Backbone bond lengths (Angstrom), bond angles and torsions (degrees), N, CA, C in turn:
res aa  C-N    CA-C-N  psi(-1)  N-CA   C-N-CA  omega(-1)  CA-C   N-CA-C  phi
1 M - - - 1.431 - - 1.542 109.54 -
2 A 1.313 116.78 144.35 1.450 121.08 -179.78 1.526 111.07 -67.33
3 Q 1.328 112.80 155.09 1.495 119.20 -179.60 1.535 109.20 -70.66
4 L 1.306 115.58 131.70 1.480 120.77 176.17 1.522 109.38 -85.75
5 V 1.292 113.71 138.57 1.446 121.61 177.47 1.512 109.84 -122.13
6 R 1.335 117.46 132.00 1.450 120.95 179.97 1.508 109.08 -95.85
7 F 1.293 116.54 142.58 1.471 121.72 175.63 1.468 110.47 -146.69
8 G 1.293 119.96 156.71 1.432 124.55 -178.56 1.558 112.69 -98.51
9 V 1.246 115.74 148.35 1.483 122.49 177.83 1.524 107.73 -131.51
10 S 1.292 116.28 131.49 1.494 122.60 177.45 1.498 107.12 -110.66
11 M 1.331 115.12 133.82 1.440 121.47 177.59 1.501 113.33 -153.44
12 D 1.317 118.41 160.61 1.430 123.43 175.30 1.497 111.21 -58.09
13 A 1.357 116.98 140.83 1.478 120.50 -175.96 1.517 111.76 -63.87
14 E 1.345 119.54 -36.48 1.463 120.56 177.04 1.501 111.49 -65.43
15 L 1.365 117.63 -39.52 1.468 118.40 177.87 1.464 109.77 -66.91
16 L 1.278 121.53 -39.69 1.467 123.53 177.83 1.523 111.65 -64.47
17 A 1.323 118.74 -39.10 1.445 121.38 175.07 1.523 114.58 -62.66
18 A 1.352 112.51 -40.39 1.465 117.71 176.66 1.538 110.97 -66.70
19 F 1.301 116.95 -40.49 1.496 121.87 178.63 1.566 108.06 -65.51
20 D 1.285 119.25 -43.03 1.478 121.35 177.47 1.544 112.14 -59.94
21 E 1.393 118.11 -36.30 1.382 121.60 175.58 1.546 112.80 -64.51
22 V 1.286 113.65 -45.94 1.489 120.19 179.94 1.498 111.98 -60.20
23 I 1.366 114.54 -47.74 1.468 117.43 -176.96 1.539 111.87 -70.73
24 A 1.292 116.45 -30.55 1.476 117.96 176.33 1.518 109.49 -67.93
25 D 1.403 117.96 -43.29 1.435 121.77 176.61 1.523 113.08 -57.97
26 R 1.319 114.91 -34.32 1.448 119.33 -176.97 1.508 114.51 -86.63
27 G 1.327 114.97 -7.86 1.473 122.38 174.14 1.567 114.70 87.89
28 Y 1.299 115.98 21.31 1.479 117.79 175.17 1.485 110.18 -68.13
29 A 1.322 117.49 142.66 1.509 121.97 178.59 1.502 109.16 -74.26
30 N 1.311 117.64 -31.10 1.488 120.78 -176.59 1.506 112.51 -159.63
31 R 1.277 116.98 173.80 1.500 122.25 179.15 1.539 111.87 -64.83
32 S 1.317 115.56 -38.51 1.481 118.75 -177.28 1.541 111.57 -59.52
33 E 1.302 116.69 -42.29 1.497 120.11 179.24 1.480 109.66 -64.10
34 A 1.345 117.72 -41.52 1.464 122.04 -179.78 1.545 109.70 -65.50
35 I 1.289 116.93 -44.88 1.472 121.13 -178.12 1.567 110.30 -65.97
36 R 1.304 116.61 -37.29 1.504 120.60 175.41 1.544 110.58 -58.76
37 D 1.355 114.14 -44.88 1.454 117.08 178.46 1.561 113.03 -62.38
38 I 1.336 112.35 -41.83 1.478 117.02 179.81 1.514 110.95 -61.21
39 V 1.335 115.68 -43.17 1.453 122.37 178.12 1.562 110.97 -58.90
40 R 1.374 113.17 -50.57 1.447 117.54 179.15 1.541 111.46 -58.51
41 D 1.338 117.63 -41.15 1.469 120.72 179.48 1.504 110.27 -61.42
42 T 1.315 117.56 -40.63 1.504 123.41 178.05 1.530 107.35 -62.29
43 I 1.274 120.17 -45.82 1.475 121.12 -177.81 1.501 109.33 -65.40
44 V 1.326 121.72 -41.98 1.415 123.06 175.77 1.525 113.83 -60.14
45 R 1.275 115.12 -45.11 1.458 117.79 176.04 1.508 113.84 -62.99
46 A 1.324 117.76 -36.97 1.444 121.10 175.41 1.547 110.07 -65.20
47 D 1.271 118.53 -45.05 1.440 124.41 177.34 1.517 111.59 -55.33
48 W 1.384 115.85 -40.90 1.480 119.32 -178.85 1.522 112.81 -75.55
49 Q 1.318 115.64 -14.54 1.534 119.92 174.04 1.512 111.14 -75.75
50 G 1.305 114.91 -31.96 1.464 119.18 179.50 1.535 109.29 -90.57
51 D 1.307 114.15 -169.26 1.448 116.77 -179.97 1.509 110.88 -143.73
52 D 1.344 116.84 12.97 1.523 118.07 -174.72 1.514 111.01 -100.28
53 K 1.338 121.37 -11.83 1.469 122.91 -179.08 1.480 109.34 -109.68
54 P 1.378 115.72 115.56 1.443 118.33 175.67 1.558 108.33 -61.03
55 T 1.360 113.27 142.15 1.464 118.47 -175.58 1.482 109.82 -140.48
56 V 1.279 118.92 -174.86 1.496 124.12 -179.11 1.530 111.91 -126.38
57 A 1.307 115.29 157.03 1.451 121.14 179.26 1.464 111.14 -157.98
58 A 1.305 117.80 166.23 1.452 124.02 172.80 1.552 107.27 -125.98
59 L 1.286 115.87 131.78 1.441 124.46 178.07 1.545 105.50 -110.95
60 C 1.328 116.31 123.08 1.450 123.10 173.01 1.517 109.65 -111.34
61 V 1.341 115.17 129.89 1.468 120.04 176.64 1.492 109.67 -134.44
62 V 1.319 114.58 143.48 1.500 123.36 174.36 1.523 104.52 -112.87
63 Y 1.329 113.06 132.37 1.548 116.42 179.09 1.490 108.85 -149.17
64 D 1.293 112.88 161.64 1.464 124.86 177.76 1.501 108.56 -88.35
65 H 1.363 115.33 107.39 1.444 116.80 -178.23 1.518 116.61 -67.20
66 H 1.364 115.14 -8.85 1.465 118.07 176.21 1.538 111.88 -88.80
67 A 1.316 118.30 -6.09 1.454 119.73 176.31 1.545 109.73 -61.52
68 P 1.327 115.23 133.45 1.418 120.68 -175.40 1.490 115.61 -52.65
69 D 1.309 118.03 120.20 1.466 123.74 172.06 1.515 112.47 68.32
70 L 1.318 120.13 5.73 1.476 120.08 -174.69 1.515 112.98 -66.17
71 S 1.300 116.11 -47.20 1.492 118.68 -179.28 1.547 111.36 -57.92
72 R 1.275 116.89 -39.68 1.501 119.36 177.43 1.485 109.44 -67.79
73 R 1.319 120.83 -42.70 1.480 120.50 179.70 1.486 113.38 -62.99
74 L 1.378 115.98 -41.43 1.468 120.18 179.97 1.550 109.12 -65.32
75 A 1.323 116.02 -42.96 1.489 119.91 179.54 1.535 108.98 -63.97
76 S 1.288 117.27 -39.61 1.479 121.69 178.78 1.546 109.87 -60.64
77 I 1.254 116.85 -49.62 1.502 121.02 -179.65 1.587 108.94 -56.98
78 Q 1.338 112.34 -44.72 1.473 116.62 -177.43 1.536 111.33 -65.87
79 H 1.310 118.84 -36.81 1.464 123.55 -178.24 1.573 108.20 -71.47
80 E 1.316 116.61 -27.66 1.485 119.46 176.61 1.581 111.90 -74.76
81 H 1.293 115.40 -9.82 1.491 120.11 -174.75 1.483 113.05 -128.31
82 T 1.297 117.33 41.46 1.478 120.84 -177.97 1.523 115.92 -64.78
83 D 1.340 115.97 -19.06 1.457 117.69 176.59 1.499 110.20 -79.95
84 E 1.360 118.76 -24.09 1.426 120.66 -179.01 1.549 111.99 -96.76
85 I 1.287 117.03 -29.13 1.479 121.54 -177.09 1.538 112.01 -91.02
86 V 1.335 115.56 113.36 1.425 124.13 -172.64 1.548 107.29 -84.73
87 A 1.325 116.14 -46.51 1.471 120.75 -176.81 1.523 109.31 -164.97
88 A 1.325 114.03 160.81 1.498 118.65 179.59 1.530 108.58 -139.61
89 L 1.287 115.84 139.92 1.478 121.91 177.35 1.519 106.27 -116.46
90 H 1.311 117.73 125.78 1.463 123.32 179.82 1.531 109.65 -112.03
91 V 1.351 115.24 125.47 1.467 121.12 -178.59 1.508 109.46 -123.12
92 H 1.316 119.21 132.14 1.414 123.37 170.91 1.491 110.67 -84.97
93 L 1.369 117.49 114.72 1.451 118.63 -174.98 1.538 112.22 -86.94
94 D 1.342 116.35 -38.79 1.436 121.76 175.22 1.524 107.71 -159.48
95 A 1.315 116.91 -162.07 1.459 121.98 -176.25 1.517 115.38 -60.01
96 H 1.358 115.27 -22.61 1.431 118.12 -175.83 1.556 114.48 -122.34
97 D 1.315 118.15 -30.23 1.488 121.45 -168.82 1.485 109.33 -104.16
98 C 1.381 111.76 144.46 1.439 122.17 172.90 1.517 109.20 -124.81
99 L 1.284 116.44 150.47 1.427 124.92 171.08 1.488 110.53 -113.27
100 E 1.323 116.70 128.08 1.469 117.24 176.20 1.510 107.18 -126.59
101 T 1.347 113.64 129.93 1.437 124.40 175.23 1.525 107.10 -109.26
102 I 1.370 114.64 121.79 1.434 119.52 -174.55 1.517 105.70 -118.13
103 V 1.326 119.59 127.02 1.444 124.29 178.37 1.532 107.59 -93.07
104 L 1.312 113.80 125.94 1.481 120.47 -176.35 1.466 114.15 -116.64
105 R 1.367 119.80 151.53 1.439 124.63 175.44 1.497 108.84 -143.88
106 G 1.347 116.25 133.24 1.452 120.74 176.27 1.519 111.07 153.02
107 A 1.312 115.34 -163.66 1.451 122.86 -178.71 1.493 109.15 -66.17
108 P 1.352 122.06 138.10 1.441 124.38 -179.34 1.521 113.50 -52.85
109 S 1.353 118.12 -43.71 1.481 116.34 -175.33 1.525 111.99 -68.93
110 L 1.308 115.29 -32.73 1.514 118.90 179.12 1.520 108.78 -70.92
111 L 1.337 117.93 -39.19 1.480 120.52 179.13 1.482 110.34 -68.18
112 R 1.339 119.97 -37.27 1.479 121.72 175.88 1.521 110.33 -63.51
113 R 1.331 118.75 -44.98 1.490 123.14 -179.51 1.535 110.15 -61.46
114 L 1.324 115.03 -48.78 1.456 120.48 178.26 1.487 112.11 -58.73
115 S 1.371 119.24 -44.77 1.411 123.08 -179.29 1.589 108.92 -65.25
116 D 1.320 116.98 -43.28 1.489 118.12 176.97 1.491 112.56 -61.71
117 Q 1.376 117.94 -35.82 1.433 121.35 179.17 1.505 110.67 -64.71
118 I 1.335 117.35 -40.90 1.465 119.91 179.78 1.507 111.05 -73.62
119 I 1.295 116.24 -44.94 1.488 117.61 179.96 1.528 113.91 -61.23
120 S 1.351 115.23 -37.29 1.439 120.00 -177.38 1.543 114.66 -79.01
121 T 1.295 116.53 -3.61 1.513 121.95 178.46 1.445 110.08 -61.88
122 K 1.334 118.35 129.84 1.457 121.47 -179.37 1.476 110.04 -58.89
123 G 1.332 118.32 127.41 1.472 124.73 178.62 1.575 110.55 109.37
124 V 1.320 115.65 -16.15 1.475 119.82 174.29 1.507 105.97 -77.23
125 K 1.363 116.94 122.53 1.459 120.37 -178.35 1.541 113.37 -81.67
126 H 1.302 114.78 -38.02 1.464 119.86 -175.24 1.518 107.57 -161.02
127 G 1.312 113.73 143.61 1.466 120.47 176.40 1.537 110.80 -149.96
128 Q 1.343 110.80 148.75 1.487 114.25 177.36 1.495 109.55 -146.21
129 L 1.347 116.38 135.02 1.462 122.83 175.53 1.482 109.73 -93.29
130 L 1.320 116.40 126.76 1.425 121.08 172.40 1.494 109.03 -103.89
131 A 1.371 114.14 102.39 1.447 121.58 -175.91 1.504 106.77 -81.34
132 T 1.320 119.08 124.89 1.437 123.22 -179.25 1.534 107.10 -138.92
133 G 1.270 119.47 -167.26 1.431 122.49 -176.99 1.498 111.77 -152.37
134 A 1.298 110.96 172.38 1.483 118.51 176.42 1.497 109.01 -156.76
135 G 1.311 116.28 156.35 1.429 117.18 175.88 1.512 112.57 128.45
136 P 1.338 115.83 178.27 1.419 122.71 -173.88 1.547 113.84 -66.32
137 R 1.315 115.53 -25.69 1.522 117.81 -179.35 1.482 110.51 -64.88
138 L 1.320 121.10 -19.40 1.433 123.35 -176.48 1.553 112.15 -90.29
139 G 1.311 115.76 -4.67 1.487 122.34 177.12 1.431 111.15 66.37
């Protein structure tokens, strides 16, 4: 396990009270756990601003599987990006709609372009990229 370092933080009492409410609502055991998650989120966001650190993401899209040729087009895009696409989960939501969650790995700019390409494909109703990260920088 990594060495733990203690440090002090000063803040306005009202801000701290509001923070304590939020972390209690989210189920954190203590402030340290919440602050570690905030720091990790900040690191992930910084990594996604650059393009030199490979990272990971999940792309969720909802689409009408009856849309002409859409399933083939989506599969074709995915086959063109086998280095970036780690896995895909396909779920039938109802008689018309499907949800696909695609796990991605690679440079942030490439993953954004790939996600935009999939989301903008005619017949896709909605899509959202969840940019996240992995690795030693997150502790």
